[in-house]
BALUM-522352 format. One record per residue (C-alpha): residue number from 1; x, y, z. Coordinates in pm, whole numbers. Layout:
<tidos>
NUM,X,Y,Z
...
</tidos>
This chain:
<tidos>
1,-9740,17753,1492
2,-9798,17580,1129
3,-9646,17241,1108
4,-9635,16964,834
5,-9985,16860,765
6,-9915,16489,878
7,-9883,16604,1219
8,-10143,16497,1468
9,-10169,16807,1687
10,-10354,16614,1948
11,-10055,16385,2024
12,-9797,16574,2231
13,-9529,16290,2121
14,-9600,16362,1772
15,-9557,16726,1804
16,-9233,16684,1975
17,-9097,16439,1721
18,-9177,16686,1436
19,-9048,16985,1618
20,-8739,16855,1751
21,-8627,16540,1575
22,-8765,16491,1209
23,-8539,16595,936
24,-8274,16689,1190
25,-7928,16556,1056
26,-7827,16250,1273
27,-7456,16137,1263
28,-7458,15922,1590
29,-7468,15560,1514
30,-7667,15461,1801
31,-7941,15698,1717
32,-7908,15608,1347
33,-7976,15245,1431
34,-8262,15304,1658
35,-8435,15502,1381
36,-8365,15209,1139
37,-8515,14962,1388
38,-8831,15178,1455
39,-8863,15245,1072
40,-8847,14867,993
41,-9134,14813,1241
42,-9345,15083,1076
43,-9389,14876,750
44,-9764,14844,706
45,-9839,15061,1012
46,-9838,15429,1092
47,-9549,15616,1225
48,-9775,15733,1505
49,-9833,15395,1599
50,-9441,15319,1626
51,-9391,15634,1785
52,-9619,15580,2072
53,-9443,15249,2145
54,-9104,15388,2113
55,-9034,15377,2476
56,-9143,15017,2508
57,-8928,14940,2211
58,-8643,15109,2391
59,-8681,14890,2713
60,-8770,14563,2509
61,-8468,14599,2271
62,-8198,14702,2528
63,-8188,15069,2452
64,-8150,14994,2099
65,-7793,14844,2147
66,-7732,14675,1818
67,-7437,14475,1956
68,-7686,14316,2215
69,-7959,14284,1972
70,-7725,14099,1728
71,-7698,13821,1976
72,-8064,13782,2052
73,-8156,13416,2036
74,-8470,13226,1993
75,-8557,13254,2356
76,-8534,13642,2332
77,-8733,13632,2018
78,-9025,13434,2203
79,-8992,13688,2506
80,-9050,13985,2253
81,-9334,13804,2088
82,-9528,13812,2425
83,-9455,14166,2501
84,-9789,14360,2435
85,-9597,14701,2448
86,-9426,14644,2108
87,-9540,14556,1766
88,-9519,14175,1787
89,-9423,14043,1452
90,-9179,13747,1432
91,-9073,13858,1084
92,-8976,14197,1183
93,-8805,14101,1518
94,-8579,13828,1349
95,-8520,14106,1060
96,-8395,14330,1328
97,-8146,14084,1485
98,-8010,14020,1128
99,-7994,14389,1038
100,-7798,14461,1361
101,-7532,14220,1229
102,-7535,14365,892
103,-7534,14715,1060
104,-7203,14625,1239
105,-7043,14478,900
106,-7117,14812,749
107,-6953,14996,1050
108,-6645,14793,1009
109,-6621,14854,628
110,-6697,15227,665
111,-6563,15309,1009
112,-6945,15412,1095
113,-7287,15356,973
114,-7285,15746,966
115,-7015,15757,709
116,-7190,15492,505
117,-7530,15658,498
118,-7399,16032,444
119,-7146,15902,175
120,-7470,15856,-74
121,-7522,16226,-61
122,-7155,16354,-23
123,-7261,16489,319
124,-7531,16710,189
125,-7882,16736,303
126,-8151,16685,18
127,-8434,16930,17
128,-8733,16761,-144
129,-9103,16732,-78
130,-9417,16524,-156
131,-9232,16201,-198
132,-9220,15853,-67
133,-8943,15738,-260
134,-8660,15856,-461
135,-8347,15732,-663
136,-8159,15784,-349
137,-8367,15555,-130
138,-8385,15305,-432
139,-8006,15288,-424
140,-7970,15257,-47
141,-8247,15011,-17
142,-8104,14786,-283
143,-7756,14805,-110
144,-7885,14728,236
145,-8087,14429,96
146,-7785,14298,-106
147,-7591,14289,225
148,-7868,14099,395
149,-8103,14359,568
150,-8477,14294,582
151,-8751,14546,597
152,-8555,14800,422
153,-8754,14869,110
154,-8749,15187,-79
155,-9050,15336,93
156,-8906,15254,446
157,-8562,15386,353
158,-8713,15700,226
159,-8897,15761,543
160,-8578,15665,727
161,-8367,15931,546
162,-8641,16207,621
163,-8616,16088,996
164,-8259,16111,1023
165,-8233,16445,825
166,-8056,16318,505
167,-8382,16423,341
168,-8556,16738,465
169,-8920,16736,372
170,-9074,16999,586
171,-9379,17125,393
172,-9389,17478,250
173,-9592,17657,537
174,-9433,17454,829
175,-9235,17667,1057
176,-8936,17449,993
177,-8953,17459,604
178,-8646,17527,424
179,-8572,17554,62
</tidos>
């Protein structure tokens, strides 16, 4: 089966992620937060590196429960910094805590984060290829930063939008390609 060129065919996790998750529309706020957390840790690293540590992140960050994460204190930050199973970056860890708080504020304003996110495209999937950022990712990134989120630059947000199916970028030739 032909897949997108970025897939490491030697990594079963990566193949499964590409085939079953990437670019599949997500509307569940828990899953949307999970992917936002993981994408924020990707900054400066490869997605494969983050994906390989996903289960350790899941355990370390209370199954990506944003309500619990929003209450993490300095002791929890220090605990996470000692955890060799995850990416140990203080700025990213503290950003995730702040982002969880902002995430919940957005939920209150829009009744769900999903409503907030999909509102930017009028609930439509965008089909585009070969980009790392766009006007859409610029707009969402600026809005999230204005609200106080960190590690949500336009490239990270573009990757996030691809991951959660707002943008479908499967390459021509990939068995999941759509026009």
